[in-house]
TIRO-2110 file (N, C-alpha, C; in Angstrom, 1 decimal):
// TIRO-2110
-13.2, 7.8, 7.6, N, 1, A
-12.2, 7.1, 8.4, CA, 1, A
-10.8, 7.2, 7.7, C, 1, A
-9.8, 7.4, 8.4, N, 2, A
-8.5, 7.5, 7.9, CA, 2, A
-8.0, 6.1, 7.5, C, 2, A
-7.3, 6.0, 6.3, N, 3, A
-6.8, 4.7, 5.9, CA, 3, A
-5.5, 4.5, 6.6, C, 3, A
-5.2, 3.2, 6.9, N, 4, A
-4.0, 2.9, 7.5, CA, 4, A
-2.9, 2.7, 6.5, C, 4, A
-1.8, 3.4, 6.6, N, 5, A
-0.7, 3.2, 5.6, CA, 5, A
0.1, 2.0, 5.9, C, 5, A
0.4, 1.3, 4.8, N, 6, A
1.2, 0.1, 4.9, CA, 6, A
2.7, 0.5, 5.2, C, 6, A
3.4, -0.3, 6.0, N, 7, A
4.7, -0.1, 6.3, CA, 7, A
5.6, -1.2, 5.8, C, 7, A
6.8, -0.9, 5.4, N, 8, A
7.8, -1.8, 4.9, CA, 8, A
9.0, -1.8, 5.8, C, 8, A
9.6, -2.9, 6.2, N, 9, A
10.8, -2.9, 6.9, CA, 9, A
11.9, -3.4, 5.9, C, 9, A
12.8, -2.5, 5.6, N, 10, A
13.9, -2.7, 4.7, CA, 10, A
15.2, -3.0, 5.5, C, 10, A
15.8, -4.1, 5.2, N, 11, A
17.1, -4.5, 5.9, CA, 11, A
18.2, -4.7, 4.9, C, 11, A
19.3, -4.1, 5.1, N, 12, A
20.5, -4.4, 4.2, CA, 12, A
21.1, -5.7, 4.6, C, 12, A
21.3, -6.6, 3.6, N, 13, A
21.8, -7.9, 3.8, CA, 13, A
23.1, -8.1, 3.1, C, 13, A
23.6, -7.2, 2.3, N, 14, A
24.8, -7.3, 1.5, CA, 14, A
25.5, -6.0, 1.5, C, 14, A
26.8, -6.0, 1.4, N, 15, A
27.7, -4.8, 1.4, CA, 15, A
27.5, -4.1, 0.1, C, 15, A
27.7, -2.8, 0.1, N, 16, A
27.6, -2.0, -1.1, CA, 16, A
28.9, -1.8, -1.7, C, 16, A
30.0, -2.3, -1.2, N, 17, A
31.3, -2.2, -1.7, CA, 17, A
31.4, -2.8, -3.1, C, 17, A
31.9, -2.1, -4.1, N, 18, A
32.0, -2.6, -5.4, CA, 18, A
30.8, -2.3, -6.3, C, 18, A
29.8, -1.6, -5.8, N, 19, A
28.6, -1.3, -6.6, CA, 19, A
28.7, 0.2, -6.9, C, 19, A
27.8, 0.6, -7.9, N, 20, A
27.9, 2.0, -8.3, CA, 20, A
27.5, 3.0, -7.2, C, 20, A
28.0, 4.2, -7.4, N, 21, A
27.8, 5.3, -6.4, CA, 21, A
26.3, 5.6, -6.3, C, 21, A
25.5, 5.5, -7.3, N, 22, A
24.1, 5.9, -7.2, CA, 22, A
23.4, 4.8, -6.4, C, 22, A
23.9, 3.6, -6.4, N, 23, A
23.2, 2.6, -5.5, CA, 23, A
23.6, 2.8, -4.1, C, 23, A
24.8, 3.2, -3.8, N, 24, A
25.2, 3.6, -2.4, CA, 24, A
24.3, 4.8, -1.9, C, 24, A
24.1, 5.8, -2.8, N, 25, A
23.3, 6.9, -2.5, CA, 25, A
21.8, 6.5, -2.2, C, 25, A
21.3, 5.5, -3.0, N, 26, A
20.0, 5.0, -2.7, CA, 26, A
19.9, 4.3, -1.4, C, 26, A
20.9, 3.6, -1.0, N, 27, A
20.9, 2.9, 0.3, CA, 27, A
20.8, 4.0, 1.4, C, 27, A
21.6, 5.0, 1.2, N, 28, A
21.6, 6.1, 2.2, CA, 28, A
20.3, 6.8, 2.3, C, 28, A
19.6, 7.0, 1.2, N, 29, A
18.3, 7.6, 1.2, CA, 29, A
17.2, 6.7, 1.9, C, 29, A
17.5, 5.4, 1.8, N, 30, A
16.6, 4.5, 2.5, CA, 30, A
16.9, 4.4, 4.0, C, 30, A
17.9, 5.1, 4.5, N, 31, A
18.3, 5.0, 5.9, CA, 31, A
19.2, 3.9, 6.2, C, 31, A
19.8, 3.3, 5.2, N, 32, A
20.7, 2.1, 5.4, CA, 32, A
22.2, 2.5, 5.2, C, 32, A
23.1, 1.6, 5.3, N, 33, A
24.5, 1.9, 5.0, CA, 33, A
25.4, 0.9, 5.6, C, 33, A
24.9, 0.1, 6.5, N, 34, A
25.7, -1.0, 7.1, CA, 34, A
24.9, -2.3, 7.0, C, 34, A
25.6, -3.4, 6.9, N, 35, A
24.9, -4.7, 6.9, CA, 35, A
24.2, -4.9, 8.2, C, 35, A
22.9, -5.4, 8.1, N, 36, A
22.1, -5.7, 9.3, CA, 36, A
21.3, -4.5, 9.7, C, 36, A
21.5, -3.3, 9.2, N, 37, A
20.7, -2.1, 9.6, CA, 37, A
19.4, -2.2, 8.9, C, 37, A
18.3, -1.9, 9.6, N, 38, A
17.0, -1.9, 9.0, CA, 38, A
16.3, -0.6, 9.3, C, 38, A
15.3, -0.3, 8.5, N, 39, A
14.6, 1.0, 8.6, CA, 39, A
13.1, 0.7, 8.2, C, 39, A
12.2, 1.3, 8.9, N, 40, A
10.7, 1.1, 8.6, CA, 40, A
10.3, 2.3, 7.7, C, 40, A
9.7, 2.1, 6.6, N, 41, A
9.3, 3.1, 5.7, CA, 41, A
7.9, 2.9, 5.2, C, 41, A
7.2, 4.0, 4.9, N, 42, A
5.9, 4.0, 4.4, CA, 42, A
5.9, 3.4, 3.0, C, 42, A
5.0, 2.5, 2.7, N, 43, A
4.9, 1.9, 1.4, CA, 43, A
4.3, 2.8, 0.3, C, 43, A
5.1, 3.4, -0.6, N, 44, A
4.6, 4.2, -1.7, CA, 44, A
5.5, 3.9, -2.9, C, 44, A
5.1, 4.6, -4.0, N, 45, A
5.8, 4.3, -5.3, CA, 45, A
7.2, 4.7, -5.2, C, 45, A
7.6, 5.8, -4.6, N, 46, A
9.0, 6.3, -4.6, CA, 46, A
9.8, 5.4, -3.8, C, 46, A
9.3, 4.9, -2.7, N, 47, A
10.1, 3.9, -1.9, CA, 47, A
10.3, 2.6, -2.6, C, 47, A
9.2, 2.2, -3.3, N, 48, A
9.3, 0.9, -4.0, CA, 48, A
10.3, 1.0, -5.2, C, 48, A
10.4, 2.2, -5.8, N, 49, A
11.4, 2.4, -6.8, CA, 49, A
12.8, 2.4, -6.3, C, 49, A
13.0, 2.9, -5.2, N, 50, A
14.4, 2.9, -4.6, CA, 50, A
14.7, 1.4, -4.2, C, 50, A
13.8, 0.7, -3.6, N, 51, A
14.0, -0.7, -3.3, CA, 51, A
14.3, -1.5, -4.5, C, 51, A
13.6, -1.3, -5.6, N, 52, A
13.9, -2.0, -6.8, CA, 52, A
15.3, -1.8, -7.3, C, 52, A
15.8, -0.6, -7.1, N, 53, A
17.1, -0.2, -7.6, CA, 53, A
18.2, -1.0, -6.9, C, 53, A
18.0, -1.3, -5.6, N, 54, A
19.0, -2.0, -4.8, CA, 54, A
18.4, -3.3, -4.2, C, 54, A
17.6, -4.0, -5.0, N, 55, A
16.9, -5.2, -4.5, CA, 55, A
17.9, -6.3, -4.3, C, 55, A
19.0, -6.3, -4.9, N, 56, A
20.0, -7.3, -4.7, CA, 56, A
20.8, -7.1, -3.4, C, 56, A
20.6, -6.0, -2.7, N, 57, A
21.3, -5.6, -1.5, CA, 57, A
20.5, -5.6, -0.2, C, 57, A
19.2, -5.7, -0.4, N, 58, A
18.2, -5.6, 0.7, CA, 58, A
17.2, -6.7, 0.8, C, 58, A
16.6, -6.8, 2.0, N, 59, A
15.5, -7.7, 2.2, CA, 59, A
14.3, -6.8, 2.6, C, 59, A
13.1, -7.1, 2.1, N, 60, A
11.9, -6.3, 2.4, CA, 60, A
10.9, -7.2, 3.1, C, 60, A
10.3, -6.7, 4.2, N, 61, A
9.2, -7.3, 4.9, CA, 61, A
8.1, -6.4, 5.0, C, 61, A
6.8, -6.8, 4.8, N, 62, A
5.7, -6.0, 5.0, CA, 62, A
5.2, -6.1, 6.5, C, 62, A
4.9, -5.0, 7.1, N, 63, A
4.5, -5.0, 8.5, CA, 63, A
3.0, -4.8, 8.6, C, 63, A
END
């Protein structure tokens, strides 16, 4: 049987103005860029690492 992959909903809750360029690039790679925008992503180590880098700018929900 195929395993069901967990999904995370990542929502940007704070502006990226004034933060480092690499954090802005991380937000873009997560599919974000404006406050209130959200994106559903597969839960894996690389996504968790990106979320950790910008944890002060986003909210994460498990679906």
